[in-house]
N, C-alpha and C positions, 0 to 999 in steps of 0.2 A: 566497414560500418563503424561509426563513432559510438561511444558509450551512450551519449544522449539519444541517438537514433535507436539504439537497441532498447533503451528504456521505453521510448515512445511506441516502438513496435510491440514490445511486450505488453504495455498497457492497452494498446489497441486490440490485440488478440485476446487479452483477458476480459475486455469489456464488450467486445463486438457481439458476442452471443446473446447478451441481454438487451441489445438496442432495439431489435424488432418488436419484442414483446412490450417494451416500454413505449414505443411509438404507437402501438395499437391501443394501449391502455390510456395514454394521455392525449392522443391526437396531436402530438408534437412531432415535427419533422426534424430528425436528427441530422447533424452534419456528417459528411462522409470522409472528412480528412482525418489525419492522425492527430492533429492538434485540437480540433474542435469535436470533442467526444459527446457533447450533450445538446443543448437546447437551442433551437432557432425561433426567434420572433414569437414569444409567448406573451399574451396579454394577461396581466395579473389583476387581482381584485383589490384588496385593501392594503397589503403590505408589499414592500419591495422585496426582491430576492435576498438582499443583504439583511434586511430586518427579519425576514422569515428564518434565515439561517441562524441569526442570533437567538431567536425564540426557541428553536428546535435543537440546539446543540449545547454542550457543556463549554463554557468559556475556557479557552486555553490558559488564560491568566489565573483562573481560580485553582488550577491544579499544578501550577508551576511558579507560584509566588514565593520568591526567595526571602521576602521580607516577613512573611508569616508562614514558615515552613511547616509547623505542626498543623495549622488550619488547612494549609494547602494539601498536606498528605492525608488528613482526615477526609477532605472533600474528594480526593482521588480515590481513596478506598471505598467511600460511599457510592460514588458514581460507577466504580468498577465492579462492585458486588451487587448492589440492589437498585442503582439509579435507573430511571426509565429511559434515559437518553442513551443512544448507541454511538454517538459521534462527539468528539471534542473538536472545537474549531478555533482557529486563530483568524480573526476577521479584521480587515482593514476597511478603507472607504469603499473600494470597488473590487477588492480581491479577498480571497480566503484560502485557508489550508485546512483540510479535514483529515482526521485520524480516528480510527475506531477506539473505543474504550470498553474494557470488560476483562474480567479475570475468569477464564474457563475453569471449571464447568458451571460456575455461578452465573456467568453472563458471557455472551459471545458464543460463537459456533465452533471454533477450533482453537487449540492451545498455541496460538502464534502471537508473538509480540509485533508491534508496529515496525515494519521495515521500510516504511516510506509514508507518503501522504498524497492526498488528492489536492492538487493546486488548481485554483480556478480564478477567473475574473468575470465580472458582470459588466456588460456594455448596455447602457440605457439608450433607448430610441423612442421616437414618437409612437411607433406601433407596438411597443412592448419592451422586452429585454432579452438579451442574448447572454447565455452563460457558456464560457469556454472552460472545460475542466480536463485535467490530464494527471494521471497517476505517475509518480516518480519514486523510484527507489532512492533511499537516502544515500548521500555520498559516502558515509561511513560503511554502509553495507556494500556499496559498489566497490570500494577499496578492499573490503574483506573478500569479496568474490574474486577479484583479481589475484589477491595474495593466495587464496585457497586453490585457485586454478593453477598458479605457478607451483605451489606445493604438491599438488596432485601430479603434475607433469614430472616433477623432480622425483617423487616417490615411485611412480611407474617406471621411469627410466632406470632408477636404481634396482628395482625388482627384476627388470629384464636383463640388466647387466649381470646380476647375481646368477640368474638362470643360465645365461649363455656363456659368460666368461669366467665364472667362479664355481664351476660344478664340484670341484674338490675342496673348496674352502671350508675349514672347520667353523661351525657355528652359522653356516649358511641359512639353515632353516629358521633360526632365531631371528636373523636379519630380515628374512622374507616375512616372518610373522609381524615384525615391527613395521615393515612397509605396508602390509595389508591393514594393520591397525590405523596408521596415519591416513591411508587412502580412504578407509571407511569414515573416519572423522571428517575428512574433506568433502566426501560425497554427501554426508548427512547435512553439513552446514550449508553447502551449495543448494541442496534440495530444500532446506528449511527456508532460505531466503526467497527462492523463487515461488514455492508453494505459499508461503506466508504473504508475499506480495500479491499473488493471484487472489487469495482469500480476502485480503484487505481491499484490493481494488474492487472486487465484486460487492463487498459490503458498503463501501462508500458510494459506489455507483447506484446501488439499490436505494440508499438513503436519498440521494439527489433525485432519482426518478420519482420516488414517493413524494418528495417535497414539491416537485414541479407539478405532479398530478393533482396534489391538493390545492395548489395555487391556480391551476388552469381550470379547475372544476367550476 
C-alpha cells in the first residue's frame, strides 16, 4: 500500500464514524468512496460554499503574513486564545485547505498541533454544489513517521541483539536502558502524529458538517 493510500484510508476510518449522524442531521447523502468524504448535491440558499467558508473561518493569510509579522503573530495569538472561529482556511477559487486553530486549554479540545489539513474542492452544478474533502497528513510528518519507524526497528533489533548475543557484555544494562529510552520516544512521537491527525480530522469534519447543515437549512 502506498503512503497516499494509507493516508486516505486513515482519513476515511477517522471520519466514517461521524458520517451517519451528519446525514441524519442535514438530510445530505454522503459519498461512499475514499476520496469523496462529504456532500452530494446540496442546494444552498444565499451564499456559495466558498463564500460561506470565507465568512466562517480565519483567513490563512492573516496569520502567516511575512510582510507584517507582528500583526500576523498578534492575530494568530488572538484567534488561538479567544477567537470565536475554530478553523483557519486557505481558500482559492474552487478549492480550500482547512486546519484547526487554538491553544489548549484556552481553546481547542486536546493539546495537539496541526499535523495535516483537510483539502477540499467545490464543484458547482445546476442542482446545487458538491464538496469533495479529504484529510491528509502533512509530508513533513509522513517523513518523520518513516524515520521514527526505521529508528524503532533499529533500536528493537539492537535490544534483541544485546539480550541474545551479548549476555556477558559489561554495561549491557545501560545500553538496554538507552534502547528503551529511544524506543519510548519513537512510540510517543508516532502516537502523537496519528492521534493528532485523528483529532484534527474529526474537528474539521465536524466544522464542515455544521457548515453544510446551516446552508441546507
